[in-house]
ZAMAR-375889 format. One record per residue: x negated, y negated, z of N, C-alpha, C, O in turn; residue number from 1. Coordinates in nm, 3 decimals. Each point is the difference from the previous one (the first is absolute). Layout:
<dokols>
{n.u->X; n.v->Y; n.w->Z; ca.u->X; ca.v->Y; ca.w->Z; c.u->X; c.v->Y; c.w->Z; o.u->X; o.v->Y; o.w->Z; num->NUM}
...
</dokols>
This chain:
<dokols>
{n.u->-5.210; n.v->0.410; n.w->5.145; ca.u->-0.011; ca.v->0.062; ca.w->-0.130; c.u->0.123; c.v->-0.038; c.w->-0.082; o.u->0.112; o.v->-0.001; o.w->0.052; num->1}
{n.u->-0.133; n.v->-0.031; n.w->-0.178; ca.u->0.113; ca.v->-0.040; ca.w->-0.082; c.u->0.076; c.v->0.121; c.w->-0.054; o.u->-0.051; o.v->0.112; o.w->0.001; num->2}
{n.u->0.172; n.v->-0.135; n.w->-0.049; ca.u->0.087; ca.v->0.108; ca.w->-0.045; c.u->-0.058; c.v->0.079; c.w->-0.118; o.u->0.003; o.v->0.123; o.w->0.003; num->3}
{n.u->-0.056; n.v->-0.190; n.w->-0.108; ca.u->-0.057; ca.v->0.079; ca.w->-0.109; c.u->-0.115; c.v->0.091; c.w->0.045; o.u->-0.011; o.v->0.114; o.w->-0.046; num->4}
{n.u->-0.075; n.v->-0.165; n.w->0.135; ca.u->-0.113; ca.v->0.081; ca.w->0.048; c.u->0.050; c.v->0.118; c.w->0.083; o.u->-0.052; o.v->0.111; o.w->-0.013; num->5}
{n.u->0.150; n.v->-0.134; n.w->0.095; ca.u->0.057; ca.v->0.106; ca.w->0.083; c.u->0.058; c.v->0.111; c.w->-0.088; o.u->-0.023; o.v->0.118; o.w->0.024; num->6}
{n.u->0.099; n.v->-0.157; n.w->-0.126; ca.u->0.060; ca.v->0.098; ca.w->-0.092; c.u->-0.108; c.v->0.073; c.w->-0.078; o.u->0.011; o.v->0.120; o.w->-0.024; num->7}
{n.u->-0.115; n.v->-0.190; n.w->-0.016; ca.u->-0.110; ca.v->0.063; ca.w->-0.072; c.u->-0.069; c.v->0.104; c.w->0.088; o.u->-0.037; o.v->0.107; o.w->-0.048; num->8}
{n.u->0.020; n.v->-0.138; n.w->0.175; ca.u->-0.062; ca.v->0.096; ca.w->0.093; c.u->0.084; c.v->0.127; c.w->0.013; o.u->-0.054; o.v->0.110; o.w->0.007; num->9}
{n.u->0.186; n.v->-0.125; n.w->-0.005; ca.u->0.087; ca.v->0.117; ca.w->0.009; c.u->-0.015; c.v->0.088; c.w->-0.124; o.u->-0.006; o.v->0.122; o.w->0.012; num->10}
{n.u->-0.001; n.v->-0.183; n.w->-0.128; ca.u->-0.019; ca.v->0.075; ca.w->-0.123; c.u->-0.135; c.v->0.072; c.w->0.002; o.u->-0.009; o.v->0.116; o.w->-0.040; num->11}
{n.u->-0.095; n.v->-0.185; n.w->0.088; ca.u->-0.133; ca.v->0.062; ca.w->0.008; c.u->0.003; c.v->0.122; c.w->0.092; o.u->-0.068; o.v->0.099; o.w->-0.028; num->12}
{n.u->0.144; n.v->-0.104; n.w->0.135; ca.u->0.011; ca.v->0.116; ca.w->0.089; c.u->0.056; c.v->0.120; c.w->-0.074; o.u->-0.043; o.v->0.113; o.w->0.022; num->13}
{n.u->0.139; n.v->-0.137; n.w->-0.111; ca.u->0.058; ca.v->0.110; ca.w->-0.078; c.u->-0.106; c.v->0.066; c.w->-0.088; o.u->-0.011; o.v->0.123; o.w->-0.002; num->14}
{n.u->-0.068; n.v->-0.204; n.w->-0.069; ca.u->-0.100; ca.v->0.060; ca.w->-0.089; c.u->-0.114; c.v->0.063; c.w->0.080; o.u->-0.057; o.v->0.099; o.w->-0.044; num->15}
{n.u->0.024; n.v->-0.155; n.w->0.159; ca.u->-0.105; ca.v->0.059; ca.w->0.082; c.u->0.041; c.v->0.136; c.w->0.057; o.u->-0.086; o.v->0.083; o.w->0.030; num->16}
{n.u->0.215; n.v->-0.061; n.w->-0.017; ca.u->0.049; ca.v->0.129; ca.w->0.050; c.u->0.019; c.v->0.101; c.w->-0.112; o.u->0.057; o.v->0.107; o.w->0.021; num->17}
{n.u->-0.105; n.v->-0.141; n.w->-0.141; ca.u->0.002; ca.v->0.096; ca.w->-0.109; c.u->0.118; c.v->-0.011; c.w->-0.093; o.u->0.021; o.v->0.089; o.w->-0.083; num->18}
{n.u->0.056; n.v->-0.194; n.w->0.092; ca.u->0.118; ca.v->-0.016; ca.w->-0.086; c.u->-0.036; c.v->-0.077; c.w->-0.127; o.u->0.068; o.v->-0.096; o.w->-0.037; num->19}
{n.u->-0.177; n.v->0.138; n.w->-0.031; ca.u->-0.048; ca.v->-0.071; ca.w->-0.118; c.u->0.092; c.v->0.017; c.w->-0.120; o.u->0.024; o.v->-0.094; o.w->-0.075; num->20}
{n.u->0.026; n.v->0.212; n.w->0.057; ca.u->0.083; ca.v->0.028; ca.w->-0.117; c.u->0.148; c.v->-0.002; c.w->0.032; o.u->0.083; o.v->0.025; o.w->-0.087; num->21}
{n.u->-0.050; n.v->-0.055; n.w->0.210; ca.u->0.140; ca.v->-0.004; ca.w->0.041; c.u->0.065; c.v->-0.126; c.w->-0.056; o.u->-0.066; o.v->-0.101; o.w->-0.024; num->22}
{n.u->0.193; n.v->0.110; n.w->0.005; ca.u->0.076; ca.v->-0.117; ca.w->-0.040; c.u->0.028; c.v->-0.080; c.w->0.126; o.u->0.059; o.v->0.051; o.w->0.095; num->23}
{n.u->-0.101; n.v->-0.175; n.w->-0.093; ca.u->0.017; ca.v->-0.083; ca.w->0.118; c.u->0.124; c.v->-0.086; c.w->-0.020; o.u->0.018; o.v->-0.063; o.w->-0.104; num->24}
{n.u->0.068; n.v->0.060; n.w->0.205; ca.u->0.123; ca.v->-0.076; ca.w->-0.006; c.u->0.006; c.v->-0.095; c.w->0.120; o.u->-0.074; o.v->0.016; o.w->0.098; num->25}
{n.u->0.162; n.v->-0.113; n.w->-0.107; ca.u->0.011; ca.v->-0.099; ca.w->0.107; c.u->0.145; c.v->-0.043; c.w->0.017; o.u->0.067; o.v->-0.035; o.w->-0.097; num->26}
{n.u->-0.021; n.v->0.039; n.w->0.220; ca.u->0.126; ca.v->-0.062; ca.w->0.036; c.u->-0.037; c.v->-0.136; c.w->0.058; o.u->-0.067; o.v->-0.008; o.w->0.103; num->27}
{n.u->0.110; n.v->-0.098; n.w->-0.169; ca.u->-0.037; ca.v->-0.135; ca.w->0.041; c.u->0.124; c.v->-0.081; c.w->0.036; o.u->0.111; o.v->0.032; o.w->-0.041; num->28}
{n.u->-0.132; n.v->-0.134; n.w->0.118; ca.u->0.108; ca.v->-0.094; ca.w->0.025; c.u->0.030; c.v->-0.075; c.w->-0.129; o.u->-0.081; o.v->-0.002; o.w->-0.093; num->29}
{n.u->0.196; n.v->-0.059; n.w->0.089; ca.u->0.038; ca.v->-0.080; ca.w->-0.117; c.u->-0.098; c.v->-0.117; c.w->-0.012; o.u->-0.016; o.v->-0.077; o.w->0.094; num->30}
{n.u->-0.048; n.v->0.065; n.w->-0.209; ca.u->-0.106; ca.v->-0.100; ca.w->-0.016; c.u->0.054; c.v->-0.139; c.w->-0.032; o.u->-0.071; o.v->-0.099; o.w->0.021; num->31}
{n.u->0.193; n.v->0.089; n.w->-0.072; ca.u->0.056; ca.v->-0.132; ca.w->-0.031; c.u->0.008; c.v->-0.082; c.w->0.128; o.u->0.063; o.v->0.041; o.w->0.098; num->32}
{n.u->-0.126; n.v->-0.158; n.w->-0.099; ca.u->0.001; ca.v->-0.092; ca.w->0.115; c.u->-0.066; c.v->0.058; c.w->0.125; o.u->0.029; o.v->-0.043; o.w->0.111; num->33}
{n.u->-0.118; n.v->0.140; n.w->-0.128; ca.u->-0.068; ca.v->0.060; ca.w->0.115; c.u->-0.148; c.v->0.012; c.w->-0.034; o.u->-0.042; o.v->0.096; o.w->-0.065; num->34}
{n.u->-0.037; n.v->-0.193; n.w->0.109; ca.u->-0.141; ca.v->-0.001; ca.w->-0.036; c.u->-0.078; c.v->0.115; c.w->0.063; o.u->-0.100; o.v->0.045; o.w->-0.058; num->35}
{n.u->0.141; n.v->0.003; n.w->0.173; ca.u->-0.072; ca.v->0.113; ca.w->0.062; c.u->0.024; c.v->0.129; c.w->-0.077; o.u->-0.094; o.v->0.076; o.w->-0.023; num->36}
{n.u->0.219; n.v->-0.050; n.w->-0.017; ca.u->0.028; ca.v->0.120; ca.w->-0.079; c.u->-0.070; c.v->-0.009; c.w->-0.135; o.u->-0.055; o.v->0.098; o.w->-0.049; num->37}
{n.u->0.056; n.v->-0.217; n.w->-0.011; ca.u->-0.069; ca.v->-0.021; ca.w->-0.127; c.u->-0.149; c.v->0.027; c.w->0.015; o.u->-0.062; o.v->0.062; o.w->-0.087; num->38}
{n.u->0.004; n.v->-0.109; n.w->0.197; ca.u->-0.142; ca.v->0.023; ca.w->0.026; c.u->-0.034; c.v->0.147; c.w->0.018; o.u->-0.103; o.v->0.047; o.w->-0.047; num->39}
{n.u->0.191; n.v->0.027; n.w->0.116; ca.u->-0.024; ca.v->0.143; ca.w->0.019; c.u->0.001; c.v->0.074; c.w->-0.132; o.u->-0.088; o.v->0.083; o.w->-0.027; num->40}
{n.u->0.186; n.v->-0.113; n.w->-0.057; ca.u->0.008; ca.v->0.065; ca.w->-0.131; c.u->-0.122; c.v->-0.036; c.w->-0.084; o.u->-0.058; o.v->0.086; o.w->-0.067; num->41}
{n.u->0.018; n.v->-0.212; n.w->0.071; ca.u->-0.118; ca.v->-0.044; ca.w->-0.075; c.u->-0.126; c.v->0.071; c.w->0.048; o.u->-0.084; o.v->0.039; o.w->-0.081; num->42}
{n.u->0.072; n.v->-0.022; n.w->0.212; ca.u->-0.118; ca.v->0.069; ca.w->0.054; c.u->-0.008; c.v->0.145; c.w->-0.045; o.u->-0.107; o.v->0.048; o.w->-0.035; num->43}
{n.u->0.219; n.v->0.021; n.w->0.036; ca.u->0.001; ca.v->0.139; ca.w->-0.046; c.u->-0.029; c.v->0.006; c.w->-0.149; o.u->-0.079; o.v->0.084; o.w->-0.044; num->44}
{n.u->0.142; n.v->-0.171; n.w->-0.033; ca.u->-0.026; ca.v->-0.001; ca.w->-0.145; c.u->-0.147; c.v->-0.027; c.w->-0.030; o.u->-0.059; o.v->0.065; o.w->-0.086; num->45}
{n.u->0.000; n.v->-0.161; n.w->0.155; ca.u->-0.142; ca.v->-0.032; ca.w->-0.022; c.u->-0.089; c.v->0.118; c.w->0.034; o.u->-0.092; o.v->0.032; o.w->-0.075; num->46}
{n.u->0.119; n.v->0.033; n.w->0.187; ca.u->-0.081; ca.v->0.114; ca.w->0.041; c.u->0.015; c.v->0.115; c.w->-0.098; o.u->-0.099; o.v->0.066; o.w->-0.034; num->47}
{n.u->0.219; n.v->-0.041; n.w->-0.012; ca.u->0.021; ca.v->0.107; ca.w->-0.099; c.u->-0.067; c.v->-0.034; c.w->-0.131; o.u->-0.061; o.v->0.087; o.w->-0.063; num->48}
{n.u->0.072; n.v->-0.211; n.w->0.021; ca.u->-0.063; ca.v->-0.043; ca.w->-0.125; c.u->-0.151; c.v->0.022; c.w->0.004; o.u->-0.060; o.v->0.037; o.w->-0.101; num->49}
{n.u->0.000; n.v->-0.061; n.w->0.216; ca.u->-0.144; ca.v->0.021; ca.w->0.015; c.u->-0.038; c.v->0.146; c.w->-0.020; o.u->-0.114; o.v->0.031; o.w->-0.033; num->50}
{n.u->0.211; n.v->0.059; n.w->0.054; ca.u->-0.023; ca.v->0.144; ca.w->-0.018; c.u->0.055; c.v->0.049; c.w->-0.135; o.u->0.002; o.v->0.120; o.w->-0.026; num->51}
{n.u->0.042; n.v->-0.214; n.w->-0.058; ca.u->0.054; ca.v->0.037; ca.w->-0.131; c.u->0.143; c.v->0.052; c.w->0.006; o.u->0.044; o.v->0.068; o.w->-0.092; num->52}
{n.u->0.028; n.v->-0.099; n.w->0.199; ca.u->0.137; ca.v->0.046; ca.w->0.018; c.u->0.095; c.v->-0.120; c.w->0.000; o.u->-0.044; o.v->-0.115; o.w->0.005; num->53}
{n.u->0.173; n.v->0.142; n.w->-0.011; ca.u->0.097; ca.v->-0.109; ca.w->0.003; c.u->0.117; c.v->0.036; c.w->0.092; o.u->0.016; o.v->0.115; o.w->0.040; num->54}
{n.u->0.062; n.v->-0.214; n.w->-0.009; ca.u->0.119; ca.v->0.017; ca.w->0.083; c.u->0.114; c.v->-0.071; c.w->-0.068; o.u->0.011; o.v->-0.123; o.w->0.006; num->55}
{n.u->0.074; n.v->0.198; n.w->-0.070; ca.u->0.113; ca.v->-0.055; ca.w->-0.074; c.u->0.124; c.v->0.081; c.w->0.034; o.u->-0.009; o.v->0.114; o.w->0.045; num->56}
{n.u->0.128; n.v->-0.174; n.w->-0.066; ca.u->0.123; ca.v->0.077; ca.w->0.020; c.u->-0.005; c.v->0.126; c.w->-0.086; o.u->-0.049; o.v->-0.008; o.w->-0.113; num->57}
{n.u->0.095; n.v->0.119; n.w->0.157; ca.u->0.078; ca.v->0.024; ca.w->0.121; c.u->-0.084; c.v->0.028; c.w->0.124; o.u->0.055; o.v->0.033; o.w->0.104; num->58}
{n.u->-0.189; n.v->-0.046; n.w->-0.113; ca.u->-0.086; ca.v->0.027; ca.w->0.116; c.u->-0.006; c.v->-0.117; c.w->0.096; o.u->-0.059; o.v->0.011; o.w->0.108; num->59}
{n.u->0.118; n.v->-0.121; n.w->-0.145; ca.u->0.010; ca.v->-0.116; ca.w->0.088; c.u->0.148; c.v->-0.032; c.w->0.016; o.u->0.069; o.v->-0.030; o.w->-0.097; num->60}
{n.u->-0.022; n.v->0.037; n.w->0.220; ca.u->0.140; ca.v->-0.031; ca.w->0.029; c.u->0.003; c.v->-0.112; c.w->0.102; o.u->-0.054; o.v->0.012; o.w->0.110; num->61}
{n.u->0.119; n.v->-0.121; n.w->-0.147; ca.u->0.022; ca.v->-0.109; ca.w->0.094; c.u->0.136; c.v->0.021; c.w->0.066; o.u->0.098; o.v->0.031; o.w->-0.067; num->62}
{n.u->-0.094; n.v->-0.048; n.w->0.197; ca.u->0.123; ca.v->0.026; ca.w->0.074; c.u->0.006; c.v->-0.090; c.w->0.123; o.u->-0.104; o.v->-0.043; o.w->0.050; num->63}
{n.u->0.222; n.v->0.013; n.w->-0.001; ca.u->0.011; ca.v->-0.077; ca.w->0.124; c.u->-0.067; c.v->0.073; c.w->0.117; o.u->-0.017; o.v->0.122; o.w->-0.003; num->64}
{n.u->-0.021; n.v->-0.197; n.w->0.102; ca.u->-0.065; ca.v->0.056; ca.w->0.119; c.u->0.103; c.v->0.062; c.w->0.095; o.u->0.028; o.v->-0.054; o.w->0.107; num->65}
{n.u->0.027; n.v->0.167; n.w->-0.148; ca.u->0.088; ca.v->0.076; ca.w->0.089; c.u->-0.040; c.v->0.146; c.w->-0.008; o.u->-0.055; o.v->0.045; o.w->-0.101; num->66}
{n.u->0.081; n.v->0.028; n.w->0.205; ca.u->-0.035; ca.v->0.143; ca.w->0.002; c.u->0.076; c.v->0.074; c.w->-0.110; o.u->-0.059; o.v->0.080; o.w->-0.073; num->67}
{n.u->0.188; n.v->-0.106; n.w->0.060; ca.u->0.080; ca.v->0.070; ca.w->-0.100; c.u->-0.047; c.v->-0.029; c.w->-0.142; o.u->-0.013; o.v->0.092; o.w->-0.081; num->68}
{n.u->-0.013; n.v->-0.218; n.w->0.050; ca.u->-0.045; ca.v->-0.037; ca.w->-0.134; c.u->-0.137; c.v->0.060; c.w->-0.030; o.u->-0.024; o.v->0.046; o.w->-0.112; num->69}
{n.u->-0.065; n.v->-0.046; n.w->0.210; ca.u->-0.133; ca.v->0.058; ca.w->-0.020; c.u->0.007; c.v->0.151; c.w->-0.018; o.u->-0.071; o.v->0.055; o.w->-0.083; num->70}
{n.u->0.155; n.v->0.011; n.w->0.160; ca.u->0.017; ca.v->0.145; ca.w->-0.013; c.u->0.056; c.v->0.035; c.w->-0.137; o.u->-0.045; o.v->0.097; o.w->-0.063; num->71}
{n.u->0.141; n.v->-0.174; n.w->0.016; ca.u->0.057; ca.v->0.025; ca.w->-0.133; c.u->-0.107; c.v->-0.019; c.w->-0.109; o.u->-0.006; o.v->0.079; o.w->-0.094; num->72}
{n.u->-0.077; n.v->-0.182; n.w->0.107; ca.u->-0.106; ca.v->-0.024; ca.w->-0.097; c.u->-0.101; c.v->0.115; c.w->0.001; o.u->-0.044; o.v->0.045; o.w->-0.106; num->73}
{n.u->0.007; n.v->0.003; n.w->0.224; ca.u->-0.093; ca.v->0.111; ca.w->0.010; c.u->0.059; c.v->0.127; c.w->-0.062; o.u->-0.071; o.v->0.075; o.w->-0.068; num->74}
{n.u->0.198; n.v->-0.051; n.w->0.091; ca.u->0.065; ca.v->0.118; ca.w->-0.059; c.u->-0.001; c.v->-0.008; c.w->-0.152; o.u->-0.022; o.v->0.100; o.w->-0.067; num->75}
{n.u->0.047; n.v->-0.218; n.w->0.012; ca.u->-0.003; ca.v->-0.017; ca.w->-0.145; c.u->-0.138; c.v->0.030; c.w->-0.056; o.u->-0.014; o.v->0.064; o.w->-0.105; num->76}
{n.u->-0.089; n.v->-0.110; n.w->0.176; ca.u->-0.137; ca.v->0.025; ca.w->-0.047; c.u->-0.036; c.v->0.148; c.w->0.009; o.u->-0.063; o.v->0.054; o.w->-0.091; num->77}
{n.u->0.104; n.v->0.010; n.w->0.199; ca.u->-0.031; ca.v->0.142; ca.w->0.016; c.u->0.071; c.v->0.086; c.w->-0.103; o.u->-0.044; o.v->0.112; o.w->-0.028; num->78}
{n.u->0.152; n.v->-0.162; n.w->-0.028; ca.u->0.074; ca.v->0.075; ca.w->-0.103; c.u->-0.063; c.v->-0.017; c.w->-0.138; o.u->0.040; o.v->0.070; o.w->-0.094; num->79}
{n.u->-0.136; n.v->-0.160; n.w->0.079; ca.u->-0.064; ca.v->-0.021; ca.w->-0.129; c.u->-0.082; c.v->0.121; c.w->-0.043; o.u->-0.050; o.v->0.075; o.w->0.084; num->80}
{n.u->0.038; n.v->-0.058; n.w->-0.211; ca.u->-0.081; ca.v->0.110; ca.w->-0.052; c.u->-0.097; c.v->-0.060; c.w->-0.103; o.u->0.045; o.v->-0.077; o.w->-0.085; num->81}
{n.u->-0.172; n.v->0.108; n.w->0.087; ca.u->-0.068; ca.v->0.082; ca.w->0.102; c.u->-0.026; c.v->-0.082; c.w->0.125; o.u->-0.004; o.v->-0.123; o.w->-0.002; num->82}
{n.u->-0.014; n.v->0.196; n.w->0.113; ca.u->-0.031; ca.v->-0.063; ca.w->0.127; c.u->-0.146; c.v->0.009; c.w->0.027; o.u->-0.047; o.v->-0.048; o.w->0.103; num->83}
</dokols>
């Protein structure tokens, strides 16, 4: 399965679980020079677009693949209003 399709499937799971009106956010790897991270972001954006939604900053945070950087990105998103 390719990266965009995999990411799209994850987004579909969110809406199937009833998160239709929820704000969807994504912590992604840095997309510069990373075709897999770029594909994942594209897959989520495509799936959201099909539902009339979008994924733009600050709901999209690109970060290095480290636990600390990912945790910091998640904390920033959780601090957003509205959630």
